[in-house]
N, C-alpha and C positions, 0 to 999 in steps of 0.2 A: 211699455217700452222703458229702457233704462236711460237715465239722464247721463250726460257726458261727465258730470262732476264725480260720479261714483267711481271709486277705484275698484274695478271688478276683480283685479288680481288679489287684492286684500280680502275681498269677500270670499273668493274661492279658497284662499289659504285658510281663512277662519273656518269655513265649512269643512274643508278637508281635514284639518287638525282635530276638530271637535265633533265630527258627525256621529260618533258612537258615544257621546256624552251628553247629558242634559236633554234639551228638547230640540237639538239642531235638526234631527231627522224630520220632525213634524214641521219645523220652520221651513225646511227645503220643500216638503210636500205642499205647503201653503203657497210658496213662490211658484211652483210648477202649476198649481191650480189656477192662480191669478193670470199667469202668462197665457195659459190656454184660453181663459176667458177673454183676454185682450188680443188673442190671435198672435201672440209673440213667442209661442213655444219653441219654434225652430231657432229664433234668435237666441233664446236662452240656452238651448242645447249647444249651439255653435259657440257661444261665449264660454261655456263652462267645460263641456266634455272633451273637446280636442286638447284644451290646456291640461286637463287632468291626465289624459292619455300620454301626452308628452312628458309630464312630470313623472308618471309611473315608469316610463322607459328609462328616465335618468336616475331613478332610485337605485341605490346599492342594496339589492334584495338580500344579500348575505348578512347584513347587519340591521336593516330597517324592516319593521313589520307594518309600517303605515300603508303598505299596498292594500291592506285589508279595508282601510277607510275609503280608498278610491273605488274598490269593488262595491262597497256598500252604496256609495253615491250613484254608481251606474245602476245598481239594483233598484234604488228608489225611483230614479227616472223611469226605468222600464216597467215598474210596477203599475204605472199608468198606461193602460192599453192604447190610449190615443197617442201618447208620446212614443210608445213602442212601434206603432204603425207608421210613424214618420221618421223613425230612428235612422233608416237607411239614407235619408236625405241630408244627414249631417255631413259637413265638410270632411273629406278624406275617409268616409266610411269604406269605400272601395275605389281608391284611385286607379286610374287606367295605367297600363303599361309598366306596372311594377315588376321588378326582377325577383327571382325566387327568394332571395335573402332579405328583400326590403319590406315584405308585408308586416313583419312583427315590429317594425319601427315606424313605418310611414302610414299604415292603415289605422283607423280609429281603434279597432278591437285588438290589433296586434300586440301592443304592450300588455294587455290583460291576459291574452291567451298564451303568452310565453312564461307566465309565472309558474315556476316548477323547481323542485330539487335537482332536476336534470340540467339547470342552467349552470354554465361553468363557474360563475362567481359564487353560486350557492354551494355546489359540491366541493369546490376548492376550499372555501371557508370551513366547511364541516369536516372534511376528511383529510386535509393536508397535513394534519399534525403527525409528528414522528411517532412511530412505534405504538399505534393504537392497539389495545388488546381486543380479543374477540368479543369480550363483554362490552367494551366501550363502543365498538362498531355496531353491535346489536342494538345498543341504546340509541345511537344516532340514527340507525335504520328506522327503528320504531317511531322516533320523534318526527323524522321527515315524512314517513308514510302517513302519519296522522295529519300533519300539516298539509300534505299534498291532497289528502282526502277532503279537507275543508275547502281548499282552493278549487278543486274540481266541483264540489257542491255549489259554490258560488258562481263559477263560470257556467256551469250547466243551467243554473237558475237564470242567468242573464240571457243565454242563447235560447232557452226554452220560451222566455217571454217574447223574444223576437219571432220565433216560429209560430207561436199561438196568437200573435197580434193581427194576423190577416195574410191573405195570399201574396200580396205584393212584398211585404216585409219578409215573409218566409222565403220567397223566391230569390230576393236580393241577397239574403244571408247565404242561401245555398250556392248562388253564383259566386259569392265571395270565397267560400271555403273550397269550391271546386277549382277556382282560378289558382288558389294556393297550391293545391296538389298537382294540377296540370303543369305547373312551372317547376315542380320539384322532383321530376322523375330521376334526376341525377343522384338523388339520395340513395338509390340502390346501386350506384356505381362505386366500385371498389377504389377507384382513384379520383373520385370527385374532390374538388377544392372545397374544403369545409366552409370557408368564408363566402362561398358563392351559392350556398343552399340554406334553406331554413334550418333552424336548430332542432335538435331532438325534443327539447322541452316544448316548443311550439307545436310541432307535428304530433307528438304523442298526446298532448292535451286535447287537440281537436279530434284525434282518433277516439279517445275515451268519451268525449262529449257525444260524438256520433253513435258510439256504442250504447250510451244511455238512452238516446232517442230510439235505438233499434231494439232494445230489450223487450218491449211489449210484444213485438211480433217475431222475435227470434228465440224466445224462451222455448224450452223443449215441448214439442208437440203443440205449439201454438196454432190456433185455428186461423190466425191472421197471416200465416205463412203463405197461404194461397193468394193473398192480395199483392204479393210481389209479382210484377209483370215480367214473365219470362221472355216476352217479345221486346225487351229493352233495346236490343240492337236495331230494331226496325225504326226507332224514333230518330227523326232528324235533329231534334232539338235537345239531344243529350248534353248534359253538363260536363261529362267526363270526356277528355280527349283520348280517343282510342285509335287514332289514325296510324300510329306507329307501333301499336302493341302487337306482339306475337300472339297468334291464335292457338287454341288448345290442340287442334289437329286439322288445320287448313292453311293453305297459302293465302297471302294477301290478295293475290289475283282471284283465287276461287271465292274468297270472301266478298270482294267487290262485285264479281259477276253475279253471285247469288242475290245480293241485296239490290243490285240494279235491275234484276229481272223479277223482283217480288214487290208486292205492294208495300210501300213505306208509309207508315202512319203519318197523317198530316201534322205539320209543325204546329198548327193551331191547337191540336189536342194535347192537353197537359198530361204529364206523367204524374201519377199519384205520389204523395209524399212518402209513403212507405217504400215504394220502389226506388225513388230518388235517393232516399236516405240509405237504403240497403246497398246500392251499387257504389255510393260514395264511401260507405263504411269499408267495403271490400277494397276499394282503391287506397284508402288511408291505412288499412291493415298492412297493405303491401309496401307503400311508400312512406308511411308514417312510422309504424312499429318496425317495418322491415328495414328502414334506414337506421334504426337503433341497433339492429343486429350487426349491420355493417360497421357502425361505430365501435361496437364491442370487439369485433375481430380486429379492427384497425388499432384500437387501444392496446389490445393484448400483444399485437406484433410490435408496437412502439415500445412497450414496456420491456419486452425481450431484447430489442435492439439497443435501447438505452442502457440496460444493465450490462450488456456486452461492451458498449463504448466506455462506460464508466470504469469497468474492470480494466480495460486496456489502458486508460489514462492513469488509473491508480497504480497499475503494475509499472508503467513507465516512470511515474513519479518516485515510487519506492526504489526502483533500480537506480535512478539518477541520484537520489539521496544517499544511497549506499556508496556510490562511486565518489560523491563529493564529501564523504565523511560526516554527513548529517548536519553541516553548518548552514548558515543562511544562503539561500539560493534564489536570487531575484527572478530568474527564469521560471523556476517552479512556482513562485508566488503568482507570477503573471499568468502562467498556464492554468493554475487552479481558479484564479479569479475570472478569467475570460472564457475558459472552456469547461472546466469540470463543474463549477458551481451552477452555471446555467443548465447543464445536463441533469444535475441532481434536482434542480427546481422543476424541470420538465417532467422528470420521472415522478415527482410528487403529484403533479397535476394529473398525469395519466392514471396513476394509481387511484387518485380521488375520483376520477371519471369512472373507472372500473367499479369502484365501490358504489357509486351512485346508480349505475346500471344494475348492479346486484340488488341494491335497495328496492328499486322498482320491480325487479323480476321476482323477488321472493315475497312480495306483498300479496299473500295468498288471497285475501278477500277481493282485491282488485283483479288478480289474475283469474279467479273463479268467474267473475263477471265477464271478462274478455273471452274466456274459454267457452262460456255459455253462448256468446254471440258467434264464436267460431263454429261451434257444433250446430247452432241454428242455421248458419249459412250452409254447412255441409248437408243438413237435412233438405234444404231447398234444392241443392244440386242433385241429391239422390232422388228426390221426387221427380225432378226434371229428367233424369236418366231412366227411371223406371218406365218401361214401355207402356204400362197401364196407368202411370201417374197416381198410383194408390199408396205409395210409401208416405208416411210410416205406418199407415193402418194395416197394410199387408206387406210381408217381407218381399225382398227383391230376389229373383232367381237369376243366377249367373252360371256360365258366361252368357252374354247377350248373343254372341256369335261363337259357336263351338268350333275351335280350330285344332282340337286335340289330335285329330287324324289328318290334318292338313298342315303339317309342320312347316312346309315351305312358305305358307301364307304369313307366318309369324314374322318373317323378315321382309315381307312385301309392303313397303311403305305406302305405295299407291293404293293397294287393296284395303289396307287398314284405314286410310284416309277416306276412301270412298264409302266405307261402311261405318264411319263414325256418325253418331246420332246428331241430328239437327234439332235445335239450334246450339246444342252444347259445344259442338266442334268449332263454332265460330266465336265463342266467348273468348275474351282476352285471357291469356295464360296467367296473367298476374292475379286474376280473381281467385284462382285455385292456389297459385303459388304462395300468396300471402297467408292463406289458411295453413298450408303445409309448413311454411317457414316458421310460423308462430309455434306450432307444436314441436318442431325440430329444435327451436331455440329454447323454449321454456322447459322442454322435457329433460334438459340437462341439470336442472336445479332440484335440490332436495325439496320435498313438500310441494312439488309443482301441482297445478290444478287437475292433472289427470289422475293423481293418487286419491284413493278413497272417493272416487267419483264415477262409479261403475256405469251408471245409466248413460252418461255422456261419453265415457270412454268407449263403451260398446259401439256407439255410432261412429266414432272416429276410426276404430279398428275395422269395422265393416266397410267404411269408405276406403280405407287403405287396401283391403283385400280386393274390393271391386275394381279399383284402379289398377292393381297389379295383375288381376286375373283377366282383365279385358283390355288388351293392348291397343284396341282401336280408339280408346277414350282420350288418352293423352300421349302426345308424341315425344315429349321431352323426358329423356331418361333420368335427368338430374332430379326432377321432382319425385320420381319413383324411388330414386336412390335415397332421398331424404326421408321418404315414408318408411323404407326398410330400416333406416337408422333409428327412427322413432320406435319402431317395433323392437329393434335390437335393445334400446335402453329399457323398454318395458319388459323384456324377457330376462334381463340380468338379475341374478339373485340379489335379494335385499341384504342389508348389512347384518341382519340377524339370521342369515342363511335361508330365509324363506324364499319360495319361488318369486320370480319377478312379478310386478303388479299386473301384468297383462296375461300371464300364463293361464290363470283360471278362466279368463275370458276366452282364450284360444280353445279351451276344451269344451266350454259350455255353450258358446254361441254357435248355432247350427251352421249358418252361412260361413263363418270363419273356419270352423272345424273341418268342413267338407272341402274347403278351397285353399287352406293355408299352404299345404305342402306344394301343390302344383303351381300356386302363384309365386312362391319363393323360387322354385326351380326354374320356372319360366323366366323370371327376371334375372336369375343367375346367368342364363344364356344371353338374354337380350342386352344386358349391360356391357357386353363386349365392345359395343360402339356407342359412345356418348356424343360424338361430334366435337368434343373439346380437345384442345391441344394436350390436355392432361389425361385423356381417356385411358391411356395405358395403365396409369396408377389408379384412376377412378374405379375401374372395374374391380381391382383387387380389394379396395376399401369396401365396396358394396358386397362383394362375395364373402369378405370376412364377416360382415354383419349378418349376412344370411346364414353362414356356417354356425355362428354363435346361437342364433335363434333355433336352428335345427338341433343343435346339441342340447339346448335347454328343454325342448319339447320331446326329445327322444325317450324320455322316461315313461311316456304314455303310449300304450300299445296301439291306440287308434291311429296315431300318426305313422307308426311302423307299418301297420297294415295298409294304410293309404299309399305308402311308398311302394309296397309290393304290388298293389293293384295297378298303380301307374306304370310300373315296370313291365307288367304283363299286357294291360289293355292299351297303353300308349307307348309302345316300344320305340318307335321312331323319335318321339319327343324325348324319351328318357335317354336314348343314345346321344342326342345332342347335349344333354346335361353332362353325361359322363365324359364326352369328348372335351368339353370346356374344362371340367375338373382335371382331366388328364393333362391338358395343355398347361394349366396353372401350376399343377404339382411339379411337372417336369421343369418348368422355368424357375419356379420359386425355390425348389430344393437345390437346383444347380447354382442359382445365384447365392443362396444361403451358404452353401458349403464353400463356394469360391470366396465370399467375403470373410468367412471364418478363417479360411486358409490364409488370406491376406493379413487379418488381424493377428493370428498366431505368429506369422513370420515377422511382422513388424515388432510385436512385443518381445520376441526373442532377440531381434536385432538391437532394440533399445537396451535390453538387459545386458547384452554382450558389450555394448559401448560403455555402459556404466561401469563395467569391470575391466575396461581397457583391453578387451579381447578384439581380435581382427574383425573388421567390418565386412559384411557380405553384400551390402547395398550401397548404391552411389548417392542417394539423397542425403541432404543435410538433416540435422535433428529437427529443425522447424518443418521441413518438407515431410519428414516421416510422421510427425505428430498431426499435420494437416491430413495426410493420407489415412492415418489411423482413425481420426475422427470421422472422416467420410465413410470409411468401411464399417465403423461401428454403427453409424446411423442406418446405413443400408441393411446391415446384418440384422439389427433389431427389428426392422420392419419386415424384411423378407422371411426371417425365421418364424415370427409370429403368424404370418399369413400361411406359410407352408405347414406349420403345425396344425392349423385349423383344417386345411384342405386334406391332409393325410388322415386326420381323425374322421373327417367326413367320409373318406374312402372306406375306412374301417367300419363305420356304422352302416353304410350302404351295402358294402359287399357281404356283410353278415346277414342282411335282410333279403337281398335280391341278387345272389351270386350269379345266376344264369345270365343276367343282363350285362355282366361285365366280360363275358367270354365270346361275344359275337365277333365276327370276323373283322369288323371295322375297328375294334377296340383292342382285342386281346393281345396282339403282338406288341403294341406300343405300351400297354400297361405292364406286361411282363418285363419288357426292356427297362422301363423306368424303375420298377421295383428291384430288379437285379443290379442295376447300376448303382443305386443308392445303398443297397446292402453291402456291395463291395466298398463303397466310399466309407461306410461306417465301421466295418470290421476287416477290410482288406489290408494289403501291405502298407498303404499310405494313411491309415486312420490317424496316426500320430500327428499328421499335419493339421488336423482339425482341433488340436488341443489349444485352448485359449484360457487366459486368466479370467476368473469370474464369469463363466459361461451364462449364469442366470441373468446377467445384465442384458443379454441378447435373447432371453427366453430359450436358450439352447440347452436341451436336456437329452444328450445322446442315448442313454438307456431307454428313455420313454419313446423317442423317435424310432429306435430300433424295435422296440416292442410293437409299436403301431404298424411298422412295415411287415414284421413277421406275422402279426395278426391277420393282415390282408392276405398273405400267402396261405395261411390256414383257412381263412374264410372261403377261398377259392380252390382249396386243395382237392375238393371232390369233383371238380369240373375237368374232364379229360382235355378239353380244348386249352385250358389254362396251363395244365401240366406240360402239354406239348409246346405251347408258346414259350414258356420259361426255358425249356430245353433247347428250343430253336434259336434262342438269343446267343449267338456265338460270340458276341462282343463282351458280354458281362456275366453270363451264367458261370457260377463257381461253386461247386458242391462243398468245398472246404469252408466257404464263408458261412454256410448254414450251421456247420458244426461250431464255428467260432462264435456265431451269434447266440447259439444256445448256451454256450459257456458263459458269455458276458451276461446274458439275462438271468442266469442262475445266480451269478455272483451279486447281481443287483437286487435279487429277491423279487424279480418281476414275473416269473413263471413257475408253474408246477409241473409234475411228471406228465400229466395229460397233454399240456402244451408242447412239451419236449417231444413226446412220442408222435404227435400229429405232424409237427414240423419236420422231424427226422424222416418219417415215412414219406412225406411229400417230396423232400429233397432227394431221397433215394429213387422214388418213382421218376422224377425229372432226370436224374442221372441215367437211369435205364433207357429212357426215351432218347436222350442225347447220344448214347452209344449206338442205338438203332439208327438214328439219323445219320451218324457218321459212317456207319456201314453202308447205308443206302447211297450216301454221297460218293463213297469209294466205288460203289457198284456202277454209278453213272460215269465215273472217270472225269478226266480234265478236258475232254474234247466235246463238251456240250456246245452245240451251235448257238451263236449269239441271238438268233431270232427266237430261240426257245426261252431266253432269259428275260425276266421282267425288266424293262428299261429304267425303272426307278430303284428297285431293290437288288437287281442282278441275281435273283434266285429263279430256278426253273419254274415256269408257270404251270398251274394245274387247271385253271379255268380262264383262258385268254378271251378278251373282248376287244373289238376294234372301235376306236374313238371316231366319231362322225366327222370332225373337222380336220384334225391332224392326220387321220388315217393310221395312227400308230396303234399297235396291239400291246396290251398290258394285262396283268393278272387282275381279275375282278376284285379279289380281296384287297389288293394294294390300291386299286382305284377307289374302292369304298372308303378306305382309311383316308385317302387324300381328299375326297369330297366332303368329309366331315368338317374340314377346316377351310377348304378353298373350293367353291363350286365352279371351278374352271378346268378346262383341258390343261394338264400340266406341261404341255409342249408348245402351246401357242396362246394360252391365257383366254381363250374364248369361253363364254358361259357354257356349262355342261351339267346335265342331270344324268343320273344313273340309267334312267329309262331310255335315254337317247342312244346308248351304245348297242352294238350288235355282237352276238356271239361269233367268235372266230372259230368256226367248226373245223375248217381246214387245218389251221395251225394246231388246234387241240388234238386232232387225229394224228398229226405228225409227231407231236410230243408223246402221245400214248404209245405210238409205234416205236419211238426211240427208247422209251422206258422198257417196253417188252423185249426189244432186241438186246438191250444191255443185260436184262435179267436172264434171257436165254443164253447169252454169251457167258455169263458167270456160271450157269448150270453146266454148260458144255466144258468150260475150263475146269470145273470141279471134277467132272466125270473123267476128263483126260488125266487129271492129277491122280485120281484113284487108280486108273489103269496103269499109269507109270509106276505107282507104288507096288502094284501086283507084279 
């Protein structure tokens, strides 16, 4: 025991300052040994370690490196297994009822586990300097990465000794870190109060430590993978709070009912360490690393907002200085001191934070370790999904449920949920979301761990395709959207113009090669509804990414042939895809041209006002500029998206033209193409002229070329020629001639292109003349009951709807059901097979046509007799 006269604080200070010099380490070991012999070990630990922990929290880590001495002292204590086994008994090892943000200050290990370059005081000190060059930033990055590596090594050493000291110590440590993450779910909240949650530094460090514990069983093809208990959800004594977690593809009610009716493993049966560590790691990947991604997004937005605010202040100050003649202005001085300077200081801090996140994210050695654990986790789930559980020894065959010929089931949420595999469907969504989010975030950085890492990348891409190909696995479309975005980044050409780093894998991996096209097309349709308030825009972003991937792989015949096969063997599925493409293209082109028209009008108005010419708009200059900025933002987005969709139409119609002329599609497609051709070369084309069109990715000659190419691709299909001619609203023969002239001037086409487009337009013109003659033949007295109630054209194949009892043309109904599976007259659910042929009405219409034809013949005969 220690006598009262001894000043323990002085002894602690002496050891703390000199532990790494002389023989102080052996001196401390001797003290520990003697206290154990005297059964005073816990007293000693309570005297020294809590004080050092508090001291560590109070250190300014940006300028003091003595934190390393404290870590050394903790290591020395824990090097004694007996001490390590009782470590959890030290005061404040795991205080009860701590709030999310209190662990790193009030728990014994908290101040140690938070030491990191991601701490605000550290990154502010290192990165806040003005005008750092790229070379200086790189030097700071490398220095902090090295220091962080040393810190992690020591922290892992400390935690490893706790884990290895015995079951009680290990369990208490795991309870401690599970309590931390259970109370920090708000780290994934976009609007969380930063001062009410644990720091990125603290959570990321614990994630890395868990990763290091997991590496032995998560390394690729590890034999220990099978030791992870897939029945984790059955355990009552789980450390992780899953009570409010969304499931992968089940409702909370279904989850509760299933586990209440199944044998739950006794609470007395412990879960093995490998399983406990694995599921904790997954949780920390989501809430630990995942919280860092939220910080990154938040910081990026703050930087953008602060730059705008600073610019507004500086503009105001400059304007007032000019008006005051440049003299002393107390108001300006006060404004700068109280408003502008604090904004600039905040901007420095957020820029420093962003650089710190960059430093962590481009640490390739560390990210390779994290990625290895991510891939190991994916392998576990793939083995769980494999019906035979033989993965990775044997490849997986997909789809698990083939719905290629049951297209309606793809939209049936209940059917998919019922057929989702157990127990996978009941796992919390965050287990998978964390893995996907990691790849989504890290994939945006140069030299990320997926590059030059083919063996592991293969597994990730296989997993992505399996998730996209099998809609019953995951119900959340946002996760699939992020997967497609990762594939998008991997398909983009490299800086040296080589194919994207995933392209070769797309070709050489059998599972991926056989399922890539249909998986992307399926999600192209399914992303229509994401459930979010932003779903209207979400779908366009996802479809943009899919379009780029398809463009990049179109150089390989294997994928073109696969599209042809799908268009023939899975026609109902392919029709759904075309319908969504058509909806997108119609909307996007219309919005693009509308915004460009607005931009051009405002630009011309602003120019006229600058020349003191008469104004044609009522808005003030400020209102016009605001309106112009809004139109420019929307135009840039819509034009890029429409460019991709039109290009996709060009690629697809070239390979599978017959699929685009079915009755459900052909009239809408012809109308869309005709309308936009007129917009580009018709009488009002000048209204689309804008300054610097490249700023909006607007290239009129290229867009015109793409449109005309689609006409040519489908020119051999009679149904398409007829549909183009039937479009009374927009078909204009002269526009085809003008288009050819424009494309010649721009050097876009050759003689063959000219001849094919000319022949097509002439054929359509002939059909139009024939249609007009037939219309005149029928006259103006067509009975209303013969006209389709939606299109007001005479019906050819009338059918009666079961609920509303209205008769309409089958072709019009098919087109309607492509986008809306309801009766158009009372909104009740409707399938095509539910309608009845209206034979009576069809016979009346046929007789009416015959009578009109006979009447025309008789009139012609009478006319000839009169002439004689």
